[in-house]
C-alpha positions in Angstrom: 142.4 93.6 78.1 141.4 91.6 81.2 141.9 87.9 80.8 140.2 86.0 83.6 142.0 82.8 82.7 145.2 84.2 84.2 143.7 84.8 87.6 144.5 81.4 89.1 143.4 77.9 89.5 141.2 76.2 88.4 141.6 78.1 85.1 138.3 76.5 83.9 136.5 78.4 86.7 137.6 81.8 85.4 136.9 80.8 81.8 133.3 80.0 82.8 133.0 83.1 85.0 133.9 85.3 82.0 131.3 83.6 79.9 128.6 83.7 82.6 129.2 87.4 83.2 128.1 88.0 79.6 124.8 86.2 80.0 121.7 88.0 81.4 120.4 86.3 84.6 118.4 88.7 86.7 115.8 87.0 88.9 112.8 85.6 87.0 114.9 85.8 83.8 117.2 82.8 84.0 116.3 81.4 80.5 119.6 82.2 78.8 121.9 81.0 81.6 119.9 77.8 82.0 120.3 77.1 78.2 124.0 77.7 78.5 124.4 75.3 81.4 122.1 72.7 79.7 124.0 72.8 76.4 127.4 72.6 78.2 126.3 69.5 80.1 125.1 67.9 76.8 128.4 68.9 75.1 130.3 67.1 77.9 128.0 64.0 77.7 125.9 64.3 80.8 122.2 63.9 81.2 120.1 66.8 82.5 116.5 67.5 83.5 114.5 70.7 83.8 111.4 70.7 86.0 108.2 72.6 85.5 109.5 75.5 87.7 112.7 75.9 85.6 115.2 74.3 88.0 117.9 72.3 86.2 119.7 69.2 87.4 122.7 67.5 85.8 123.3 63.9 86.7 126.9 62.5 87.0 126.7 58.8 87.6 129.3 56.8 89.5 131.8 54.7 87.5 131.6 51.8 90.0 128.7 50.3 91.9 127.0 53.2 93.7 127.8 53.5 97.4 126.7 57.1 98.1 125.3 60.1 96.3 125.8 63.8 96.9 124.2 67.0 95.6 125.9 70.2 94.8 123.6 73.2 94.6 123.6 76.9 93.6 121.1 79.4 92.2 121.2 80.7 88.6 119.8 84.2 89.2 121.7 87.3 90.4 120.7 90.6 92.0 120.7 93.2 89.3 121.6 96.5 91.0 123.4 99.5 89.6 124.3 103.0 90.5 121.9 105.6 89.1 124.8 107.3 87.2 125.6 104.1 85.3 124.0 103.2 82.0 123.6 99.5 82.0 120.8 97.2 80.6 120.9 94.0 82.6 118.7 92.2 80.0 121.4 92.4 77.3 124.6 94.2 78.4 127.6 92.1 79.6 129.0 93.0 83.0 132.1 95.1 82.8 134.6 93.2 84.9 137.7 94.8 86.5 140.3 94.0 89.1 140.9 96.2 92.2 143.7 96.0 94.6 142.7 96.7 98.2 145.2 96.3 101.0 147.5 94.2 98.8 144.7 91.8 97.9 143.3 91.4 94.4 139.5 91.5 94.0 137.3 91.0 91.0 134.4 93.5 90.7 132.2 95.2 88.1 131.9 98.8 87.0 128.9 100.4 88.7 126.9 97.2 88.9 126.6 94.0 91.0 129.2 91.4 90.0 126.9 88.4 90.2 129.4 86.3 92.2 126.3 85.7 94.2 125.8 83.0 93.0 127.9 82.9 89.8 130.7 81.3 91.7 128.4 78.3 92.4 127.6 78.0 88.7 131.2 78.1 87.7 132.4 75.6 90.4 129.8 73.1 89.2 130.6 73.6 85.5 134.3 73.2 86.3 133.7 70.1 88.2 131.6 68.6 85.4 134.3 69.5 82.8 137.2 68.0 84.9 135.3 64.8 85.5 134.5 64.5 81.7 138.2 65.1 80.9 139.4 62.5 83.5 141.1 65.0 85.7 138.8 64.2 88.6 137.3 60.9 89.7 134.7 60.0 92.3 134.3 56.4 91.3 131.9 55.2 94.0 129.9 58.4 94.3 127.2 59.8 92.1 126.5 63.5 91.8 123.5 65.6 91.2 124.4 69.2 90.2 121.3 71.3 91.1 120.8 74.8 89.6 117.7 76.6 91.0 115.9 79.7 89.8 114.7 82.9 91.5 116.5 82.5 94.8 116.9 86.2 95.2 113.2 87.0 94.9 111.6 84.5 97.2 113.5 81.3 96.7 110.8 80.1 94.2 112.9 77.4 92.6 113.7 75.7 96.0 110.1 76.1 97.1 108.7 74.3 94.0 111.3 71.6 93.5 109.8 68.1 93.1 110.8 65.7 95.8 112.0 63.2 93.2 114.1 65.7 91.2 117.3 65.1 93.2 118.6 62.3 95.5 121.5 62.1 97.8 122.9 61.6 101.3 124.6 64.9 101.4 124.0 68.4 100.0 126.7 71.1 99.6 125.3 74.5 98.9 127.8 76.9 97.2 126.2 80.2 98.2 128.2 81.2 101.2 130.6 84.2 101.2 133.5 83.4 103.7 136.3 81.2 102.7 137.3 80.3 106.2 133.8 79.3 107.4 131.1 76.7 106.9 127.5 77.7 107.3 125.1 75.2 109.0 122.1 77.4 109.7 120.2 80.5 108.5 117.3 82.8 109.3 113.9 82.5 107.8 112.2 85.4 106.1 108.9 87.0 105.3 108.2 89.5 102.5 105.1 91.7 101.9 104.0 94.1 99.2 101.9 97.0 100.5 99.7 99.2 98.3 98.5 102.5 99.8 95.7 104.0 97.8 96.5 107.6 96.7 94.1 110.4 97.3 95.1 113.6 95.5 94.2 117.3 95.3 94.9 119.8 92.5 97.1 122.8 93.3 95.9 124.6 90.2 94.3 127.5 92.1 97.3 128.3 94.3 100.2 126.8 92.4 101.7 130.2 91.7 102.5 130.4 95.5 104.6 127.2 95.4 107.7 125.9 93.8 108.6 122.2 93.0 111.8 120.8 94.3 113.5 117.4 94.3 115.7 116.1 97.1 117.9 113.1 96.4 119.8 110.9 99.0 122.7 109.0 97.5 126.2 107.6 98.1 125.1 105.0 100.6 126.9 101.6 100.8 123.7 99.5 100.7 124.4 95.8 100.9 122.6 92.6 101.8 119.6 93.2 103.9 120.4 90.1 106.0 124.2 89.7 106.1 125.0 93.5 106.3 122.0 94.6 108.4 124.0 94.9 111.6 126.8 97.1 110.2 125.0 100.4 110.9 124.6 101.4 107.2 122.1 103.9 106.2 118.7 103.0 104.6 117.9 105.8 102.1 114.2 105.4 102.6 114.4 105.8 106.4 116.7 108.8 106.0 114.5 110.6 103.5 111.4 109.6 105.5 112.8 111.1 108.7 113.8 114.3 106.8 110.4 114.7 105.2 108.5 114.0 108.4 110.4 116.7 110.2 109.9 119.1 107.3 106.1 118.3 107.2 105.8 119.2 110.9 107.2 122.7 110.4 106.2 123.9 107.0 103.4 123.6 104.5 104.6 121.2 101.8 102.6 119.3 99.1 103.9 115.9 98.3 104.1 114.6 94.7 106.2 111.4 94.7 108.8 109.4 96.4 111.0 106.6 94.9 113.8 104.5 96.3 115.2 101.0 96.7 115.0 98.2 94.3 114.6 95.0 96.3 113.6 93.8 99.7 116.9 91.8 100.1 119.0 94.9 99.5 119.5 97.9 101.8 118.3 100.9 99.8 121.2 103.1 98.7 119.3 105.9 97.0 116.0 107.7 97.5 114.3 110.8 96.0 111.2 112.8 96.6 109.5 115.6 94.7 107.2 118.1 96.5 106.1 121.7 96.5 107.2 124.3 99.0 106.0 127.8 99.6 108.0 130.2 97.4 108.3 132.9 100.1 109.8 130.5 102.5 112.2 128.7 100.1 115.4 130.0 101.7 114.3 129.0 105.2 113.1 125.6 104.0 116.4 124.9 102.1 118.3 125.7 105.3 116.1 123.5 107.4 116.5 120.6 105.0 120.3 120.9 105.0 120.5 121.4 108.8 118.2 118.4 109.4 120.2 116.2 107.1 123.4 117.2 108.8 121.9 116.2 112.1 120.8 112.8 110.7 124.3 112.3 109.1 126.0 112.2 112.5 124.9 108.7 113.3 126.6 107.5 110.1 130.0 109.1 110.8 132.8 106.7 109.8 130.2 104.3 108.3 128.8 106.1 105.3 131.6 108.5 104.1 129.9 109.2 100.7 126.4 109.9 102.0 125.1 113.1 100.3 122.0 115.1 99.9 121.2 117.2 96.8 118.4 119.7 96.4 117.2 120.7 93.0 114.7 123.4 91.9 112.5 121.9 89.1 112.0 124.7 86.6 109.9 122.7 84.1 107.8 120.6 86.5 104.1 121.4 86.0 102.4 118.4 87.5 99.8 120.0 89.9 98.2 116.8 91.5 99.6 116.3 95.0 98.7 114.0 97.8 95.9 114.9 100.1 96.9 116.2 103.5 95.7 113.0 105.2 97.5 110.6 102.9 100.7 112.7 103.1 100.7 112.9 106.9 100.0 109.3 107.4 102.4 108.1 104.8 105.2 110.1 106.4 104.2 108.7 109.8 104.6 105.2 108.4 108.0 105.9 106.8 109.2 107.5 110.0 108.0 104.7 112.3 108.3 101.5 110.3 110.7 99.0 111.9 114.0 98.8 110.2 117.4 97.3 110.9 118.5 94.8 113.6 115.7 94.3 116.1 117.4 91.8 118.5 120.7 89.9 118.7 121.2 86.2 119.2 121.3 85.5 123.0 124.0 82.9 122.7 126.0 83.5 119.5 127.9 86.7 119.7 127.5 89.1 116.8 124.7 87.2 115.1 121.5 89.2 114.5 118.4 87.3 115.7 115.6 89.3 114.2 115.6 92.2 111.7 113.4 94.2 109.3 114.2 96.0 106.1 112.2 98.8 104.5 113.2 97.8 101.0 111.4 99.8 98.4 108.9 102.6 97.8 107.4 103.8 94.5 104.6 106.2 93.6 102.3 104.9 91.0 99.3 106.4 89.3 96.8 105.0 91.8 98.9 103.7 94.7 102.0 104.2 96.7 103.8 100.8 96.8 106.1 99.7 99.6 108.0 96.4 100.0 109.2 95.2 103.4 110.9 92.1 104.7 111.5 90.5 108.1 114.1 87.9 109.0 114.6 85.9 112.1 116.1 82.7 113.4 112.7 82.2 115.1 109.5 81.7 113.2 107.7 83.3 116.1 109.6 86.6 116.1 109.7 86.7 112.4 105.9 87.0 112.6 106.0 89.4 115.6 107.9 92.1 113.6 105.6 91.8 110.7 102.6 92.0 113.0 103.9 95.3 114.5 104.4 96.6 111.0 100.8 95.6 110.1 99.4 97.3 113.2 101.2 100.5 112.2 99.7 100.3 108.8 96.2 99.7 110.2 96.5 102.6 112.6 97.0 105.0 109.7 93.4 104.3 108.7 94.4 104.6 105.0 93.1 102.3 102.3 95.7 99.6 102.2 96.1 96.4 100.3 98.7 93.9 101.6 100.0 90.9 99.7 102.4 88.3 101.1 105.1 87.6 98.5 107.1 84.9 100.3 107.5 83.2 103.6 110.5 80.9 103.9 111.7 78.8 106.8 115.0 79.0 108.6 117.6 76.3 108.7 118.3 74.8 112.1 122.0 74.0 112.8 123.0 70.3 113.2 126.3 70.3 115.0 126.4 66.4 115.0 126.2 66.0 111.2 128.7 63.6 109.5 129.0 66.0 106.6 130.0 68.8 109.0 132.6 66.5 110.7 134.1 65.6 107.3 134.2 69.3 106.3 136.0 70.2 109.6 138.5 67.5 109.1 139.1 68.5 105.5 139.8 72.1 106.4 142.1 71.2 109.2 144.1 68.8 107.0 144.5 71.5 104.3 145.2 74.5 106.4 146.2 73.3 109.8 143.5 75.3 111.5 139.9 75.0 112.5 137.2 76.2 110.2 134.7 78.6 111.6 131.2 77.2 112.1 128.4 79.7 111.4 124.8 80.4 111.2 123.9 83.6 109.2 121.2 86.2 109.3 120.2 85.6 105.7 118.1 83.2 103.8 119.7 80.2 102.1 117.9 77.6 100.1 119.1 75.0 102.6 116.2 75.9 104.9 113.6 74.9 102.3 115.6 72.0 100.8 116.1 70.5 104.3 112.3 70.6 104.8 111.8 68.8 101.5 114.7 66.4 101.8 115.0 65.7 105.6 117.3 62.7 105.0 120.1 64.9 103.5 122.8 66.4 105.7 123.6 69.9 104.4 126.3 72.6 104.7 127.1 75.7 102.7 130.5 77.0 101.7 131.9 79.6 99.2 134.7 82.0 98.4 135.0 85.4 100.0 132.5 87.8 98.5 131.8 91.2 99.9 129.1 93.8 99.2 126.6 91.3 97.7 123.4 92.9 96.4 125.1 96.2 95.8 127.4 97.7 93.0 130.3 97.3 95.5 130.1 93.5 95.3 133.6 92.1 95.0 135.2 88.6 94.9 138.5 87.8 96.5 140.4 86.2 93.7 142.7 83.9 95.7 139.8 82.5 97.8 138.4 80.8 94.6 141.2 78.3 94.5 141.0 77.8 98.3 137.4 76.9 98.3 137.8 74.7 95.2 140.5 72.7 97.1 138.1 72.4 100.1 135.3 71.2 97.9 137.3 68.6 96.0 138.9 67.2 99.1 135.6 67.0 100.9 134.0 65.2 97.9 136.8 62.7 98.0 136.2 62.1 101.7 132.5 61.5 101.0 133.4 58.7 98.6 
């Protein structure tokens, strides 16, 4: 039986991680994890507050006359993603943790689901810190601490957006949501998320249904990943792949479209997608060959990147739903799927390897009345973030379909401050510990620091964290030895801030 306490120091971190992994905490459902953190703080004798949004702060007062105050911050929610073949109920089932050895390194991961290290590591670092201070193992005599746990970061950063300006106080803020143990993050992209509803218009195949057969195609095996951090890696988007395939098919054959489903979140690259449609019986062999050949053509661009990408085609023997999309809606929807911007749009002109602007076609679902799409744009520029959305909107308008658009979130980026005292102390700390320079980064993903900096402009901010790969996908894994490394960085840095 896996005993996380044996994984290294601090042992309290791993004890908490095991407990946290058993508590449901999908975005918008942080009630149970908040109760756990609140009760733990009270058990250890620290005061806490919960604001009207659901954010939680624990106050650790200084033992001497206060000279400075710092804030540690993480989010309580996690991305709840799983492989379709896995049976898992995120609202009640504990995560099934396991250790994998990759290239002689030990990683913690979960069976078929996200691990929740994003941002469970932040929760566990802060709980460990609180416990060690209470036990007298750590002292920051002249510095007070606010431990801030926010809600709903993964679905629009709602906790950070709605935090009261009097809820926390400090000179410095250390966010614990980064994923590289040899880097400090000092800037991030802003983002824009929209929900799109395309009104369905259907016809009934009843009169001619005997001439057609229903089939399902399923794209699976993609790596997926974070729609910001991993967007430049050339990974496949299942919705773009299936959209391209169906568009080509629709140009050559008579098909009748029933439904399409794929993706779960705008901040995750879709790993799976499926579509159900009718094809002409007397051309089924030709159509099957066309689908397979087209898929093989598409696959070429993912050689060496997506080794497990597969297409399955299934004849649906018992399917008898005869309502299909009208020709106009079908044609225009496939045009949209084929043309909608996706992936890196531009790279940063000065920072090598950093995506400047991107777009992610995140989800599509066929409902009773509408076809629902979710898309997101990210950019280090507010201007270009809007430009990519405007191009998407023009494409939607050109379809002349009946479309309803709702903005879900619009969050600012975080402008790097290379002259910050906090950054200088972090650089010095890292060099003293490891005799090498820490990497200084801006990332193409949204961090709460962008919003918090706008609300608390007096605070200097950085973000650090242990090495976590595959966030927002079932391949998420945490490098075990990096936990202790970042813990040492954090404690040494806090001592310098005293």
